[in-house]
BALOBA-1460 file (C-alpha; in Angstrom, 3 decimals):
// residues 112
<rec num="1" residu="x" x="59.722" y="10.851" z="-18.543"/>
<rec num="2" residu="x" x="59.967" y="8.916" z="-15.299"/>
<rec num="3" residu="x" x="59.502" y="10.427" z="-11.855"/>
<rec num="4" residu="x" x="61.224" y="7.960" z="-9.526"/>
<rec num="5" residu="x" x="59.943" y="8.624" z="-6.008"/>
<rec num="6" residu="x" x="61.935" y="7.459" z="-2.989"/>
<rec num="7" residu="x" x="61.723" y="8.031" z="0.738"/>
<rec num="8" residu="x" x="64.345" y="10.674" z="1.543"/>
<rec num="9" residu="x" x="64.729" y="9.391" z="5.094"/>
<rec num="10" residu="x" x="66.124" y="6.038" z="3.998"/>
<rec num="11" residu="x" x="69.597" y="5.514" z="2.625"/>
<rec num="12" residu="x" x="70.849" y="3.118" z="0.059"/>
<rec num="13" residu="x" x="71.647" y="2.947" z="-3.616"/>
<rec num="14" residu="x" x="69.131" y="4.195" z="-6.140"/>
<rec num="15" residu="x" x="68.428" y="1.446" z="-8.695"/>
<rec num="16" residu="x" x="66.563" y="3.491" z="-11.278"/>
<rec num="17" residu="x" x="68.345" y="2.219" z="-14.402"/>
<rec num="18" residu="x" x="67.238" y="-1.392" z="-14.069"/>
<rec num="19" residu="x" x="63.582" y="-0.397" z="-13.600"/>
<rec num="20" residu="x" x="63.070" y="2.286" z="-16.249"/>
<rec num="21" residu="x" x="62.946" y="2.226" z="-20.046"/>
<rec num="22" residu="x" x="66.183" y="2.952" z="-21.884"/>
<rec num="23" residu="x" x="66.610" y="6.519" z="-23.119"/>
<rec num="24" residu="x" x="63.950" y="7.797" z="-20.745"/>
<rec num="25" residu="x" x="64.430" y="11.030" z="-18.886"/>
<rec num="26" residu="x" x="64.486" y="10.350" z="-15.140"/>
<rec num="27" residu="x" x="64.042" y="12.720" z="-12.217"/>
<rec num="28" residu="x" x="64.621" y="11.161" z="-8.817"/>
<rec num="29" residu="x" x="62.139" y="12.618" z="-6.337"/>
<rec num="30" residu="x" x="63.110" y="12.338" z="-2.683"/>
<rec num="31" residu="x" x="59.903" y="12.613" z="-0.680"/>
<rec num="32" residu="x" x="59.644" y="13.488" z="3.041"/>
<rec num="33" residu="x" x="62.138" y="16.344" z="2.670"/>
<rec num="34" residu="x" x="60.421" y="18.021" z="5.629"/>
<rec num="35" residu="x" x="61.997" y="15.337" z="7.834"/>
<rec num="36" residu="x" x="65.551" y="16.052" z="6.667"/>
<rec num="37" residu="x" x="68.050" y="18.576" z="7.908"/>
<rec num="38" residu="x" x="69.402" y="21.032" z="5.327"/>
<rec num="39" residu="x" x="72.711" y="19.164" z="5.155"/>
<rec num="40" residu="x" x="70.910" y="15.874" z="4.465"/>
<rec num="41" residu="x" x="68.910" y="17.208" z="1.505"/>
<rec num="42" residu="x" x="69.722" y="15.696" z="-1.904"/>
<rec num="43" residu="x" x="72.642" y="17.395" z="-3.615"/>
<rec num="44" residu="x" x="72.660" y="15.272" z="-6.771"/>
<rec num="45" residu="x" x="71.684" y="17.074" z="-9.980"/>
<rec num="46" residu="x" x="69.043" y="14.508" z="-10.964"/>
<rec num="47" residu="x" x="67.370" y="14.543" z="-7.536"/>
<rec num="48" residu="x" x="64.701" y="16.890" z="-6.233"/>
<rec num="49" residu="x" x="63.704" y="16.926" z="-2.564"/>
<rec num="50" residu="x" x="59.985" y="17.389" z="-1.932"/>
<rec num="51" residu="x" x="57.507" y="17.058" z="0.884"/>
<rec num="52" residu="x" x="54.052" y="15.756" z="0.080"/>
<rec num="53" residu="x" x="52.999" y="16.962" z="3.540"/>
<rec num="54" residu="x" x="54.159" y="20.590" z="3.332"/>
<rec num="55" residu="x" x="54.530" y="21.128" z="-0.420"/>
<rec num="56" residu="x" x="58.219" y="21.993" z="-0.004"/>
<rec num="57" residu="x" x="60.145" y="21.534" z="-3.257"/>
<rec num="58" residu="x" x="57.093" y="21.081" z="-5.495"/>
<rec num="59" residu="x" x="57.832" y="24.326" z="-7.371"/>
<rec num="60" residu="x" x="61.359" y="23.062" z="-8.091"/>
<rec num="61" residu="x" x="59.996" y="19.678" z="-9.190"/>
<rec num="62" residu="x" x="57.543" y="21.351" z="-11.592"/>
<rec num="63" residu="x" x="60.385" y="23.494" z="-12.935"/>
<rec num="64" residu="x" x="62.549" y="20.402" z="-13.538"/>
<rec num="65" residu="x" x="59.692" y="18.619" z="-15.343"/>
<rec num="66" residu="x" x="59.149" y="21.595" z="-17.638"/>
<rec num="67" residu="x" x="62.913" y="21.881" z="-18.286"/>
<rec num="68" residu="x" x="63.031" y="18.200" z="-19.273"/>
<rec num="69" residu="x" x="59.929" y="18.248" z="-21.463"/>
<rec num="70" residu="x" x="60.470" y="21.675" z="-23.053"/>
<rec num="71" residu="x" x="64.231" y="22.356" z="-23.084"/>
<rec num="72" residu="x" x="63.811" y="25.392" z="-25.357"/>
<rec num="73" residu="x" x="60.482" y="27.065" z="-24.589"/>
<rec num="74" residu="x" x="58.860" y="29.045" z="-27.400"/>
<rec num="75" residu="x" x="58.958" y="32.816" z="-27.362"/>
<rec num="76" residu="x" x="55.667" y="34.398" z="-26.329"/>
<rec num="77" residu="x" x="53.428" y="34.676" z="-29.389"/>
<rec num="78" residu="x" x="55.468" y="32.146" z="-31.378"/>
<rec num="79" residu="x" x="53.523" y="29.404" z="-33.177"/>
<rec num="80" residu="x" x="53.701" y="25.989" z="-31.514"/>
<rec num="81" residu="x" x="52.822" y="22.622" z="-33.033"/>
<rec num="82" residu="x" x="50.730" y="20.487" z="-30.683"/>
<rec num="83" residu="x" x="49.531" y="17.475" z="-32.657"/>
<rec num="84" residu="x" x="50.949" y="14.985" z="-35.137"/>
<rec num="85" residu="x" x="48.400" y="16.204" z="-37.695"/>
<rec num="86" residu="x" x="49.735" y="19.759" z="-37.363"/>
<rec num="87" residu="x" x="53.322" y="18.536" z="-37.601"/>
<rec num="88" residu="x" x="52.514" y="16.567" z="-40.769"/>
<rec num="89" residu="x" x="50.799" y="19.590" z="-42.354"/>
<rec num="90" residu="x" x="53.821" y="21.813" z="-41.628"/>
<rec num="91" residu="x" x="56.219" y="19.180" z="-43.023"/>
<rec num="92" residu="x" x="54.156" y="18.786" z="-46.193"/>
<rec num="93" residu="x" x="53.952" y="22.569" z="-46.611"/>
<rec num="94" residu="x" x="57.717" y="22.898" z="-46.170"/>
<rec num="95" residu="x" x="58.313" y="20.161" z="-48.742"/>
<rec num="96" residu="x" x="55.963" y="21.856" z="-51.195"/>
<rec num="97" residu="x" x="57.668" y="25.216" z="-50.657"/>
<rec num="98" residu="x" x="61.122" y="23.741" z="-51.205"/>
<rec num="99" residu="x" x="59.795" y="22.323" z="-54.489"/>
<rec num="100" residu="x" x="58.482" y="25.755" z="-55.445"/>
<rec num="101" residu="x" x="54.804" y="24.821" z="-55.142"/>
<rec num="102" residu="x" x="53.276" y="27.616" z="-53.082"/>
<rec num="103" residu="x" x="49.717" y="26.549" z="-53.934"/>
<rec num="104" residu="x" x="50.150" y="23.091" z="-52.357"/>
<rec num="105" residu="x" x="51.980" y="24.623" z="-49.383"/>
<rec num="106" residu="x" x="49.069" y="27.009" z="-48.817"/>
<rec num="107" residu="x" x="46.609" y="24.102" z="-48.986"/>
<rec num="108" residu="x" x="48.536" y="22.232" z="-46.288"/>
<rec num="109" residu="x" x="48.821" y="25.294" z="-44.060"/>
<rec num="110" residu="x" x="45.068" y="25.928" z="-44.288"/>
<rec num="111" residu="x" x="44.579" y="22.514" z="-42.683"/>
<rec num="112" residu="x" x="46.139" y="23.821" z="-39.498"/>
């Protein structure tokens, strides 16, 4: 994920694409939103207006980051895989189960 921060009080084209990795998720952050009028605030879907001075828009920015990183949040109480080791153990257990080997699956799941 890339947070591309620009001064909201300046105008001009945003040249994000040529400066960010391909296939990266980009949120354009327009800082100094406290200096803009309501009609001058960013209206583009990929832009979030914030003010480092007042904190305006930071809740929305945090919300956008979470939406990008976790598009489908888990249901409360649902198991969540956090590490590659846990992901590997779950994959191995699933493979063992699909082969009918519950003993091996149980061994992998105990590693969690």
